[in-house]
C-alpha positions in Angstrom: 11.5 12.8 -28.6 14.9 10.7 -28.3 15.1 7.6 -26.9 16.2 8.9 -23.2 13.0 11.1 -23.0 11.4 7.7 -23.6 12.9 5.9 -21.0 12.1 8.7 -18.7 8.8 9.0 -19.6 8.3 5.1 -19.5 9.5 5.2 -15.8 7.7 8.0 -14.8 4.6 6.2 -15.7 5.7 3.1 -14.0 6.4 5.1 -10.5 2.3 6.6 -10.9 1.1 2.5 -11.8 3.0 1.4 -8.3 1.7 4.6 -6.5 -1.7 4.3 -8.1 -1.7 0.4 -6.9 -0.6 0.8 -3.1 -3.1 3.3 -2.9 -5.7 0.8 -4.1 -4.3 -1.7 -1.9 -4.5 0.5 1.4 -8.5 1.5 0.1 -9.3 -2.3 -0.2 -7.5 -3.3 3.4 -9.2 -0.3 5.4 -12.6 -0.9 3.5 -12.1 -5.1 4.9 -11.4 -3.7 8.2 -14.2 -1.7 8.2 -16.6 -4.2 7.0 -15.0 -6.2 10.0 -15.5 -4.2 12.8 -19.2 -3.4 12.0 -19.9 -7.7 11.6 -18.2 -8.0 14.7 -20.0 -4.8 16.3 -23.4 -6.4 15.4 -22.4 -9.4 16.4 -21.4 -8.4 19.7 -24.6 -6.2 20.1 -26.3 -9.2 19.4 -25.3 -11.4 21.8 -25.5 -8.4 24.8 -29.2 -8.0 23.9 -29.9 -12.0 23.7 -28.2 -12.0 27.6 -29.9 -8.9 28.3 -33.3 -10.9 27.4 -32.3 -14.0 29.3 -31.5 -11.8 32.2 
């Protein structure tokens, strides 16, 4: 392996790491959105149930 092959291998590894990092960020954002949606849904459902009991 000469120096150019080493540089290409390192560049490919960096690109793969960047794609992996971007994929992980998307997964974290999706999970956070799901959690917030569930919390919001539970909150709305509890408020609706509470309002119906007081009517």
